[in-house]
N, CA, C and O atoms as a MOPAC input file, in Angstrom:
PM7 MOZYME 1SCF
protein

 N    -27.78000 1    21.66500 1    26.17100 1
 C    -26.38700 1    22.06200 1    25.35600 1
 C    -25.60200 1    21.21500 1    26.30100 1
 O    -24.40800 1    21.33300 1    26.02400 1
 N    -25.77900 1    20.48500 1    27.20800 1
 C    -24.74300 1    19.26600 1    27.82000 1
 C    -25.02900 1    18.01700 1    26.60300 1
 O    -24.15200 1    17.17100 1    26.43500 1
 N    -25.97100 1    17.98300 1    25.99700 1
 C    -26.24700 1    16.75000 1    25.27800 1
 C    -25.23300 1    17.02000 1    23.85100 1
 O    -24.60100 1    16.11400 1    23.30800 1
 N    -25.23500 1    18.10700 1    23.50400 1
 C    -24.48500 1    18.73500 1    22.23000 1
 C    -22.79300 1    18.74000 1    22.89700 1
 O    -21.82700 1    18.65000 1    22.13900 1
 N    -22.69800 1    18.81400 1    23.85500 1
 C    -21.32700 1    18.69000 1    24.36600 1
 C    -20.65300 1    17.25600 1    24.42100 1
 O    -19.47200 1    17.02300 1    24.16300 1
 N    -21.61200 1    16.34000 1    24.80100 1
 C    -21.47800 1    15.04600 1    25.20300 1
 C    -21.05400 1    14.42300 1    23.97300 1
 O    -20.03400 1    13.81700 1    23.64400 1
 N    -22.37400 1    14.81700 1    23.24800 1
 C    -22.17700 1    13.84500 1    21.93300 1
 C    -20.56200 1    14.44500 1    20.84800 1
 O    -19.93800 1    13.84800 1    19.97100 1
 N    -20.37900 1    15.82000 1    21.44600 1
 C    -19.08800 1    16.25400 1    20.68600 1
 C    -17.75100 1    15.12300 1    21.01700 1
 O    -16.96300 1    14.56400 1    20.25500 1
 N    -17.93100 1    15.08700 1    22.67100 1
 C    -16.71400 1    14.32500 1    23.17500 1
 C    -16.77400 1    13.20100 1    22.83300 1
 O    -15.68100 1    12.71800 1    22.54000 1
 N    -18.05600 1    12.22500 1    22.69600 1
 C    -17.94900 1    11.29400 1    21.85800 1
 C    -17.57000 1    10.86300 1    20.80100 1
 O    -17.12000 1     9.74900 1    20.53000 1
 N    -17.79300 1    11.99400 1    19.98700 1
 C    -17.45200 1    11.87900 1    18.39900 1
 C    -15.82200 1    11.78600 1    18.58400 1
 O    -15.25600 1    10.78400 1    18.14800 1
 N    -15.13900 1    12.71900 1    19.16300 1
 C    -13.72300 1    12.89700 1    19.01600 1
 C    -13.09100 1    11.69800 1    19.83100 1
 O    -11.90900 1    11.50800 1    19.54400 1
 N    -13.55500 1    10.94800 1    20.67000 1
 C    -13.14700 1     9.65600 1    21.21100 1
 C    -13.32700 1     8.53400 1    20.50500 1
 O    -12.92300 1     7.44500 1    20.91100 1
 N    -13.94800 1     8.70000 1    19.38900 1
 C    -14.71300 1     7.33200 1    18.75900 1
 C    -13.26700 1     7.21300 1    17.54400 1
 O    -12.84100 1     8.01600 1    16.71300 1
 N    -12.89900 1     6.04800 1    17.87600 1
 C    -11.54100 1     5.76000 1    16.90600 1
 C    -12.05800 1     4.39900 1    15.76400 1
 O    -11.21100 1     3.63300 1    15.30600 1
 N    -13.44700 1     4.27800 1    15.44300 1
 C    -13.62200 1     3.38200 1    14.60100 1
 C    -12.92500 1     3.47300 1    12.99200 1
 O    -12.71800 1     2.53000 1    12.22800 1
 N    -12.68900 1     4.70900 1    12.80600 1
 C    -12.27100 1     4.94700 1    11.52400 1
 C    -10.59100 1     5.01900 1    11.36700 1
 O     -9.99900 1     5.47200 1    10.38800 1
 N    -10.11000 1     4.57700 1    12.32000 1
 C     -8.62300 1     4.74500 1    12.30700 1
 C     -8.10700 1     3.85700 1    11.47700 1
 O     -7.26000 1     4.20100 1    10.65200 1
 N     -8.65100 1     2.28700 1    11.60400 1
 C     -8.27600 1     1.60600 1    10.32900 1
 C     -8.14800 1     1.92100 1     8.87100 1
 O     -7.22500 1     1.59300 1     8.12500 1
 N     -9.03900 1     2.49500 1     8.63400 1
 C     -9.29400 1     3.01900 1     7.24600 1
 C     -8.35000 1     4.02300 1     6.83300 1
 O     -8.06100 1     4.11400 1     5.64000 1
 N     -7.81900 1     4.81400 1     7.72100 1
 C     -6.74200 1     5.89000 1     7.76600 1
 C     -5.56500 1     5.34300 1     7.57200 1
 O     -4.74800 1     5.73400 1     6.73800 1
 N     -5.41500 1     4.35700 1     8.37700 1
 C     -3.94500 1     3.49500 1     8.46400 1
 C     -3.69700 1     3.01500 1     7.06800 1
 O     -2.76400 1     3.26700 1     6.30700 1
 N     -4.85400 1     2.19300 1     6.90100 1
 C     -4.49400 1     1.28500 1     5.43400 1
 C     -4.61600 1     2.44200 1     4.09400 1
 O     -3.78500 1     2.26600 1     3.20300 1
 N     -5.29900 1     3.24800 1     3.96700 1
 C     -4.65000 1     4.56200 1     3.02300 1
 C     -3.53000 1     4.77900 1     3.18900 1
 O     -2.75200 1     4.63700 1     2.24500 1
 N     -3.01300 1     5.25700 1     4.62900 1
 C     -1.60400 1     5.45700 1     4.51700 1
 C     -0.47300 1     4.61700 1     3.70100 1
 O      0.37700 1     4.80800 1     2.83100 1
 N     -0.94000 1     3.66200 1     4.44600 1
 C      0.22100 1     2.17800 1     3.80200 1
 C      0.06500 1     2.28800 1     2.34800 1
 O      1.05600 1     2.67700 1     1.72900 1
 N     -1.12500 1     1.98500 1     1.61700 1
 C     -1.19900 1     2.00300 1     0.39000 1
 C     -0.63600 1     3.60700 1    -0.17100 1
 O      0.08300 1     3.40400 1    -1.15000 1
 N     -0.71800 1     4.86900 1     0.08400 1
 C      0.28100 1     5.93500 1    -0.39300 1
 C      1.45200 1     5.51300 1    -0.55300 1
 O      2.03200 1     5.41100 1    -1.63500 1
 N      2.09000 1     5.10200 1     1.06100 1
 C      3.35700 1     5.03800 1     0.97800 1
 C      3.82000 1     3.82700 1    -0.29900 1
 O      4.66100 1     3.89400 1    -1.19600 1
 N      3.13400 1     3.05800 1    -0.01600 1
 C      3.76300 1     1.76500 1    -1.24100 1
 C      3.60600 1     2.14300 1    -2.78400 1
 O      4.36400 1     1.69400 1    -3.64300 1
 N      2.35900 1     3.16900 1    -3.10000 1
 C      2.44600 1     3.80200 1    -4.55400 1
 C      3.53400 1     4.86700 1    -4.36000 1
 O      3.85700 1     5.19600 1    -5.50100 1
 N      4.23000 1     5.54100 1    -3.50300 1
 C      5.11500 1     6.38300 1    -3.77400 1
 C      6.49300 1     5.39400 1    -4.03100 1
 O      7.39900 1     5.58100 1    -4.84300 1
 N      6.33700 1     4.35600 1    -3.11900 1
 C      8.01200 1     3.65400 1    -3.32100 1
 C      7.83600 1     2.89600 1    -4.55100 1
 O      8.89600 1     2.56800 1    -5.08400 1
 N      6.74400 1     2.52700 1    -5.14900 1
 C      6.73100 1     2.23200 1    -6.64600 1
 C      7.18600 1     3.49800 1    -7.65200 1
 O      8.05500 1     3.45300 1    -8.52300 1
 N      6.54200 1     4.37300 1    -7.36600 1
 C      7.02500 1     5.44200 1    -8.52200 1
 C      8.59500 1     5.75300 1    -8.19900 1
 O      9.46900 1     5.73300 1    -9.06500 1
 N      8.76900 1     5.98000 1    -7.12500 1
 C     10.58400 1     6.27000 1    -6.74200 1
 C     11.42900 1     5.08400 1    -7.07000 1
 O     12.64000 1     5.30800 1    -7.08600 1
 N     11.08700 1     4.02200 1    -7.30300 1
 C     11.68300 1     3.08200 1    -7.37200 1
 C     11.35000 1     2.05600 1    -8.92400 1
 O     11.75600 1     0.90300 1    -9.06900 1
 N     10.64100 1     2.73000 1    -9.80600 1
 C     10.12800 1     2.20200 1   -10.83600 1
 C     11.11500 1     1.69500 1   -11.80000 1
 O     10.87700 1     0.74400 1   -12.54500 1
 N     12.10500 1     2.27000 1   -11.78100 1
 C     13.09700 1     1.92300 1   -12.96500 1
 C     14.09100 1     0.30700 1   -12.34900 1
 O     14.50500 1    -0.65700 1   -12.99300 1
 N     14.15800 1     0.57900 1   -11.12900 1
 C     14.82100 1    -0.53500 1   -10.67800 1
 C     13.79000 1    -1.69500 1   -10.65200 1
 O     14.19500 1    -2.75300 1   -11.13200 1
 N     12.55800 1    -1.67000 1   -10.18200 1
 C     11.56100 1    -2.68400 1   -10.16800 1
 C     11.34000 1    -3.47200 1   -11.65200 1
 O     11.13800 1    -4.68300 1   -11.74200 1
 N     11.42200 1    -2.51300 1   -12.82600 1
 C     11.04500 1    -2.90800 1   -14.09900 1
 C     12.44700 1    -3.89800 1   -14.07300 1
 O     12.39900 1    -5.12800 1   -14.08300 1
 N     13.62200 1    -3.13600 1   -14.04000 1
 C     14.70500 1    -3.98900 1   -14.05400 1
 C     14.71700 1    -5.36500 1   -13.59200 1
 O     14.98400 1    -6.28000 1   -14.37100 1
 N     14.50200 1    -5.52200 1   -12.62700 1
 C     14.64200 1    -6.64100 1   -11.66600 1
 C     13.20400 1    -7.57300 1   -12.25600 1
 O     13.63300 1    -8.68300 1   -12.57100 1
 N     12.13400 1    -7.52200 1   -12.43200 1
 C     10.99100 1    -8.11100 1   -13.29100 1
 C     11.62600 1    -8.46400 1   -14.57100 1
 O     11.66400 1    -9.65700 1   -14.87200 1
 N     12.21600 1    -7.43300 1   -15.50400 1
 C     12.50800 1    -8.12100 1   -16.80400 1
 C     13.83400 1    -9.04800 1   -16.53700 1
 O     13.91300 1    -9.97300 1   -17.34500 1
 N     14.81600 1    -8.99700 1   -15.64000 1
 C     15.47600 1   -10.02600 1   -15.37600 1
 C     15.30400 1   -11.45200 1   -14.88400 1
 O     16.09000 1   -12.38900 1   -15.02800 1
 N     14.00000 1   -11.43600 1   -14.21000 1
 C     13.28000 1   -12.45900 1   -13.51000 1
 C     12.89200 1   -13.51600 1   -14.84400 1
 O     13.12500 1   -14.71300 1   -15.01200 1
 N     12.17900 1   -12.46900 1   -15.71200 1
 C     11.23600 1   -13.03800 1   -16.69000 1
 C     12.29500 1   -13.79100 1   -17.68400 1
 O     11.92600 1   -14.90100 1   -18.06900 1
 N     13.48900 1   -13.35400 1   -18.12100 1
 C     14.35600 1   -13.69600 1   -19.04900 1
 C     15.06500 1   -14.69800 1   -18.38100 1
 O     15.81500 1   -15.30300 1   -19.14700 1
 N     15.10200 1   -15.19600 1   -16.90300 1
 C     15.74600 1   -16.19800 1   -16.46300 1
 C     14.90100 1   -17.29600 1   -16.68800 1
 O     15.32600 1   -18.34700 1   -17.16700 1
 N     13.42200 1   -17.06900 1   -16.28900 1
 C     12.51000 1   -17.84100 1   -16.62700 1
 C     12.06400 1   -18.64100 1   -17.91700 1
 O     11.56100 1   -19.73600 1   -18.16800 1
 N     12.48900 1   -17.57400 1   -18.57300 1
 C     12.20700 1   -18.01700 1   -20.40900 1
 C     13.47500 1   -18.63300 1   -20.93200 1
 O     13.37100 1   -19.24400 1   -21.99500 1
 N     14.76500 1   -18.56600 1   -20.30600 1
 C     15.76800 1   -19.13100 1   -20.49400 1
 C     15.73600 1   -20.72400 1   -19.47600 1
 O     16.29700 1   -21.72800 1   -19.91300 1
 N     15.23700 1   -20.72700 1   -18.54700 1
 C     15.03100 1   -22.29600 1   -18.15200 1
 C     13.86600 1   -23.06700 1   -18.60700 1
 O     13.84800 1   -24.28300 1   -18.41300 1
 N     12.82200 1   -22.42800 1   -19.23700 1
 C     12.10700 1   -23.21700 1   -19.90300 1
 C     12.53000 1   -23.85000 1   -21.14400 1
 O     12.26300 1   -24.98300 1   -21.54600 1
 N     13.33000 1   -22.81300 1   -21.76200 1
 C     13.92900 1   -23.37500 1   -23.32700 1
 C     14.89100 1   -24.71100 1   -23.04400 1
 O     15.04900 1   -25.62400 1   -23.85400 1
 N     15.57400 1   -24.62000 1   -21.56300 1
 C     16.31100 1   -25.58400 1   -21.44500 1
 C     15.49700 1   -27.14100 1   -21.25900 1
 O     15.96700 1   -28.20800 1   -21.65400 1
 N     14.40400 1   -26.99600 1   -20.68300 1
 C     13.46200 1   -28.03000 1   -20.33600 1
 C     13.01300 1   -28.69100 1   -21.71200 1
 O     13.21600 1   -29.86200 1   -22.03300 1
 N     12.37500 1   -27.73100 1   -22.45300 1
 C     11.75300 1   -28.19100 1   -23.67400 1
 C     12.84800 1   -28.27400 1   -24.66600 1
 O     12.61100 1   -28.64300 1   -25.81600 1

């Protein structure tokens, strides 16, 4: 019985999977931010693209 109890304690103390959980949480937060600010991001990208096209037209 002590072997099982010790194995359970070792399992609870093991933190090797914590990095994966942190990465998943960061990805979830980033996805949520993209969903919340989708319109603003789209407007920003469109404005940048227009600026690039206008600058390219001046060069050629």
